[in-house]
N, C-alpha and C positions, 0 to 999 in steps of 0.2 A: 753344870756351867754353859752358858748361850752365850755368843759374843758375835759379831759382825764386825769385820775390819776393812775398811776402804781408805786407799792411801793412792794420790797421786803428787810425785815428786820432781820438780821441775829440776835442771841442771844444779847438781849437787857436789861434793865431795864427802867421803865418810873414809878416814883416816888418808891411807895413802892411795885411796879408789875414786878416781872420777866418774860420776854417774852422767848420763846425758837427761835420762828420764827414768820414772819408777811407775808401775801401775799395779796396785793390787787390789784383791777383792776377796776375802776368804771369810768363810763361815765357819764357827766352832761349836759343835753340839755334840754331847752324848759322847766325848772322848775323841772326837774326829774332826779333823782340819777340814774343809772342802774347799780347795784352792779353783775360782772359777776364772781369776786371771792372775797371771804371777807374769811381769815384763819388765825387764831390765836393760836399758839401754847404755850401753859402755861406748867408750871409742873404740874399743877392739873387736865389738858386735853385738850382739843381743842375746839374752837369756830369757826363755821362756818356758813354766809351766803347767798344769794342770793337773788334777787328780783330788785326792782323798790321802791322810796322812794321820796314822793313828797315833793318838797323845797319851792314852791311858794303857794301862796292861791289858792284853786281851781284845785291842782295837787293832786292826790294820786297816790299810789303802792302798791304794794304787797311784804312784805319782808320775806321770812322765814329764818330762823334760828335754828341750834343745836348746843346745849351745853353740 
């Protein structure tokens, strides 16, 4: 499976969580998701992440994040 996901979200509410913004750029291939951009702006601060994440058995990655 191969996929590319791009999302730019403006102010929104998900359940009880308010989002100021969200930006996601991820490519999925060969059992690994590669996050080029993951940034979520909340009223309380920003969550950012980059790196890779294994999606299938035997696939690993390194995902770094900052809250």
